[in-house]
N, C-alpha and C positions, 0 to 999 in steps of 0.2 A: 504494500499500499504506499506508494510513493507520492511526493508532493513538492511544493516550493517552500523553502525555508529561508527566512532573513535572520542573520546573526548580527547582533549589535554589541560590540565591546571595543574599548579603546586599546586593548592589548592585542597587538598583531599576532602574537604566537598563539594565543587562545583562539582567535578567529580562524587562523590557518588550520590548526589541529582539529577543531570542532567541525569546520567545513569539510575537511578531508574525510573525517569519520562518517558524516552524513551523506557525502557523495558516494561513499562505498556502499551505503544502504540503497542507493538509487535516487536520492533526492536531488532536486535542483536547488543549489544554494547560492545566495548572495550575502554580502557582508557590508557592514557599516561600522564606523568608528566613533560616531557621535549622534546626538539627537537630530542635528541639522541634516546629516546624511540619511538617517532614518526616515525623516519627512520626505526627502527627495526620492528615496526608494519607494515609499508608499504612494507617492504621486504617480509613479510609473506603473504601480500595480500592487494590489494587496496579496501577500503570500498566504499559503495555507497555514503556516505557523511562524510566529515571531519568537525568537530567543534573544533576550536582552539582559545585560548586566544592570546592576542598580546605580553604581557610581560611574557616570559618564562625564566627559570633560565640560559639557555645556548644560548639565542638568541631572535630574534624578530619574532613573529608568522606571521606578515605581510610580511616579507622578505621570509619566508619559503612558504607562500601561493603564492607569486609571482613566485617562482621557480616551485612549483607544478603545477601551471597553464600551464607551458610549458611542464613539464614531463608527466603530467596526464591531458590533457585538458578536459577530460570527467568527472572529479571529481568536484562535487559542494562543495564549501567551505563556511562555516558559520563562521564569525569572531565575537567573543565577547570581550569586553574590558572595563576596568574601566577608561580608558583614554577618557572620554566622550567629545570629541571635534569634531568640523566640519572636521578638518584635518584627524582625525582617520577614520571617516565615509567615507570621500572621498577617502582616501588612500585604504580603504577596497574595494571600488568599482573600483579603479584603478587597483588593482592586480587581479581583476576578481572575487571577492567574490560573492557568491549567495546572501548573506544577511549579515547585521551587527546588532548585538544586544548590546546595552550598558548595562553594569552591574550596579545594579542588574537587572536581567531580569525575566520575568514571565515565568514559565515552560511551560505554554500553549502556549506562543508565540514561545519558542524554539521548542516544538513539531510540531506546525504549520509550522515553517520554515523548519524543516527536512522533513516533508511530501511534502512541496512544492519543495524542492531540489530533492527528489527522483522522483517525478512526472515529473519535467523538465528533469532529466537525462534519464528517460524512453521515454519521448516524443521527446527530442532534445539533443543528447549526446554532441553536439559541445560546446566548452567553450564559455563564454561571451567574447565579444571584449573588450580589454583593452581601457580605456579612457585616453586620454592624459590630464594630470592635471598640471596646472601651476598657477602662480600668487598668490595672497593672498586675505584675506578677514578680515574685522573688526568684523565679527560676534563673539560674546562672550557669553558663557553660558553653564553650564553643567547640568541643571535641566532636568528632564524627558521630560517636554514640549518642550525644545529646542532640545533634542535628536530626537524627532519625526521630527522636522523641518530638522535637518541634514540628517536623513535618506532619506527624500524625495529629498532634494538637490542632495545627492550623487547618486540617481537613475536617475535624469534627466539631469545631466550635460553633458553626452556624446551623447545626442540626441537633436532634434530640436522641441520637444513637446511644445506647448503653455502652459504657466504657469499663473495662476491667484493667486495672493498673497492677502490675506485678513487679516485685523487686524486694531486695533485702531491707531489713529494718534500717531506718535512717537515711534512705535514699531520696526522700522527698516526694512520696506518693501523694500526700495531702496537698502539697504545693501544685502538683500537676492537676489534681481535681479542682483546686481553687482557680487555676489558670483557665481551665476549660469553662468554668462557671463565669468568671469575671470577663472573659473575652467573648462570651456568647450572648445571645438575645435575652437570657434569663438573668442577666447580671443585676438587674434592679430588684429582683426578688431574693428571698433568703438563701444562703448557703448553710445547710445544716449537716453537721458531721456526727456520726455515731460509731463508736469503737466497740465492735462485737466482743472483743476479748475482755472489756472492762465492765460488762453488764452481767449480772447474775442470770443464769440460764432460764429461771422461771419468770424473769421480768422482761425478756427481750421482746416478746410480742407486744406487751403493754407499752414498752419504749417506742417500738415501731409504729403501732397502730392506735395507741391511746387506750384509755379505758373509761368505763362508766362508773358512776357512783354505785358502790356496793358490789362491783364486779368481783372483788376478792377482799379478803381481810386487809383492812387498812386503807381501802379505796374510799376515802370520805367524800371526795368530789370528782367531777369529770375532769380528766386531764387529756389534752391533745397530744397525740403521738408525733413522732418525727415526720411522718408523711404529711400530716396536717400542717405542722410548723413550717415545712419547706414548700408549701403550696405555691406553685408558680416558678419555683426555683430549682435548686439542685439538692439532692439527698446523697451524701457521701457515706457509704457503708465501708468502714475500715475494718481490716482483719476479718474479711467475710468468711475465711476458711474456718473460723472458730464458731460459726453459727450452728446452733443445734438443728438436728434433722427436722424436728417438728416445725420450728420456725422457718426453715428452709421451704417447707411445703406451703406455708402461708404466703411467704414472699413470692414464690413461684406463681401462685394464683393471682396475686396482685399484678405481677408483670404480664401475665397472660390476659387478664380481664380489664386491667386499668382501674379496678375498684377494690375497696376493702371495707371492713366493718371494724369498729372498736371492740376491744375485749369487753364482753358483757353487753354489747350493743346489737341493734337489729337494723339500724339505718345504714344504707349503702352510701359510701363517700367516694367521690371521684378522686383518683390519685393523679394530680397534675404536677408531676415532678420529673426531673431527669435523674436517672440513677447512674452514679459513678461508684464503682466498688474497687477495693484494693486488697491485696494479700501479700504476705511474705512467704507463703507456702505454695507448694506445687499442687494446684487443684486437680490436675489430671491424675496425680497419684492418689489423692483423696477420693476421687471418683472411683478409681480402680479398687480401692480399699473399702468401698461402700460407706465412706464417711461424708461424702458430699454428693448431692443429687446431680446426676448427669444432665437432666433436662434444665435445671437451674444454671449449671455451668455454662451451657450453650446460650441461654437467655442473657446471661451476664457478659459473656465473652464475644459480644458483637464487634467491638473494636478493642483489640488487645494493645496495651502499651507496656513495653518492657523497660523498666528503668535500670540503667547500668549501675553496678556498684562503683564506688569512688575509685577503687584500684584499677577499674577498667576505663577510666577517663582521667588519668593522672595529669594531663596537661591543663585541666581545669582547676587543679588544686591551688595554684597561685592566685588565680582570679577569685576563687572562693574565699581564700584566706584573707586577702586584702579587703574583700567585701565585708567579712565578719568583723575585722578590725575597725572598719569604718563605722559599722553599726554599733559596735561597742563604744566607740568615741562619741557617737550621736546620743548614746544613752548616758553619757556623763563619765565614762571611764577614760583614763589617760590614753592619748593616742600613741600607738605603737607601729613600728615599721619592721619589716623582715628583710635581712640581708640575703645575698645569694646562697650562702651556706645553709641558712635556715630553710629557704625554699627547697633546696636539694634534699634535705632531710624529710620535709613534708611530702615531697613527691615520691620519695623512696619507701615510705611507710605504707603498709597495706590497709589501713583504715577498716578494721572489722566493724566499727560503729558508723562508717560511711559519713555522709555530710553532716549528720547530727553530731558525730564525735569531733569532726573538725571545728564546727561552730563552738562547741563547749570548750575545746582547747584554746581557741582564739580568745574567747571571753576570759578564761582563766589567766591566760598570759597578760591580757590587757589589765586585769585587776591586780595581779600579783607581781609582775616584773617591774623592777625599779628602773631599768634602762629603756630609753626610747627605741633604740635599735636592737632587735632580737637576733641572736646568732644561732648557729647550729647546735652548740652545747646547751643553750637554754631550751631549744625545742626538744632535744633528747631528754633532758631532765624532766620537762613537763610531760612528755609522753610516758616516760618511765615511771613517774609518780602515779600515773593513771593505771599502772600495772599491766600494760599491754604492749610495751615497745619491742618489736621484733624487726629490726632493720634488715632489709634485703633478704627476708626469709624466703620469698618466692624464688630468687635467683639461687640461693644456697640449696633449696630443695631440688631444683632442676639439675644443678651441678652434682649433687649427691646421687640422684636417681641415675644419671648417665654413668657415673663411676661404678655404681653398684651393678648396672647392666653389663658393663665391660668385665667386671670381675666374675660375674655369673657365666658369661660367654667363655671366658678363659678356662673354666672348668668343664662346661657342658659341650661347648663347640669351639675348641681352641683353633681349628683351622680357619674359622670365620674372621679371626684377628689378622690373617695374613693373605686371604685369597682375593683381596681387592673389592670385596662387597661391603666392607664395614661402614663406609660413609652413607651409602644409600640405605642400608638397613637401619642404622641409628636414626637418620633423618626421617625415614618412613615411620618408625616407631613413635617418634615425637609428633610428626605431621598428622598421622592418622587420628589420634584422639583430639588434636587441636581442631581439625576440620569437622569431625563429628560433633564436637562440643559446640562449635559456632553454628552448625546446621541445626542442632537441637535448640539453641538459643533463639534462632530466627525462624522457628516452625518449619524447617527444611526448605526455606526459600533460598535458592542458590544465589540469586542476585544480591539479596541483603547479606547473606553470609560472606560472599566474595568481597562486598564493599567493606564489611567489618574486618576482614583479613588483610585488606589493602591490596588485593589482586583483582584482575578482571574476571568476568564470568567464564570466558573460554579457558583461562588458565585453571580455574577451579574445576571445570569439567574434565580437563585432561588429568589433573591430579586424582579426581575421583575414579577414573578409568585405571590409572596406574596403580592406585592403592586398593582397587577392587571394592570400592564403596558402592553398593547398588542402591540407587535412589528409589528403585521400584519397591524395595523392602521397607522404605521409610515413609510413614503416613503423612500425607499432605505435602509431599515434595513438589516443588514448583520451580520454574525457571525465573 
């Protein structure tokens, strides 16, 4: 499905490489280096797809895209940018962009986006509805892992699809839920959060749906539940994996019918809320163990958002650390700064408590450190005082595993140390679990797994063949 594509970027290298990749796909490609050149190209003819950078020498590509969405509502626009923030991704969605690609981007991803844009134009020429965006969010990070999170958020803020956020404790799941609420059309209504792990099992239904006077011992008055309190807004169900089975059944009925009754009540109430759930558990394993309803899982997992652990986005650590020190100063604590050695220690630490642990550490340093500039030793002491400092544990673990494997081979297969196969064997043994782990993390989506690994999709396919990893045996495997 080929078409005409106009690429706008003031970087000649990017224009050349992107154009060459799209021409190999059979598209007819023209390029421009500025908004002025873009206008001249459009005067000569509107392409099937426009691909534009945000920062251009004579203006902002997002502003241009907003105008073109009105002038040419049938034109799909793909935005790419080195301003890798949630605000940029959401703004791209707000102006009606078909897709948003953070720089640097995989050429295969660009080609796939262009194919999708052309297919959508042929299938449905009407422009995307603009989303009303407002409010703010404390989500911070420009790593590739966070870019994927931003892209998903940007695509769901304008609708009411149910979202399931997964991730370790302390990764910021509630912040994602708040961002979805604050950036969407329900932002003027309440955002109500309920932690399933913090509510006694026999009170969860009353907390969710409310109760009538006399419904149970101690129910002296009618009390509205979280569904009523969040009417018109968003209900965030945290730690959904801890929900008892009987309460899961009632929640499923509400999601299916859109209605509920209070505990002890008979009147049906309409549930006008958006549901965002979160868990730090593997719900698929709970389903297999019979501890979580499979039908409820699929009702909740309409749009999955997987939040990376902080150790998987280490380049975001300095940005987050400075942000938390700034917030501590705004709260009245002494202003502190981190030198390069301190930053190196922070980036090398594995952060079992994730972003929450980093925030607590920065506040503790701001409150207790006497010096304005914080060095590496101060960071090591602060982490050690928390009882969890394990510098470079990840690297030491890999080193020890490789040495142990060589020692075992020397006993079991001594010829393998001299027959010329050693490099390929060891690399293969490391590479296979790495690839399988990333495929599992991205629901066996090869494109997303390749992006996370930093290789292109074709390279990943070759490695799958070489390593004998059969995608047909992996449920949900996609390109």
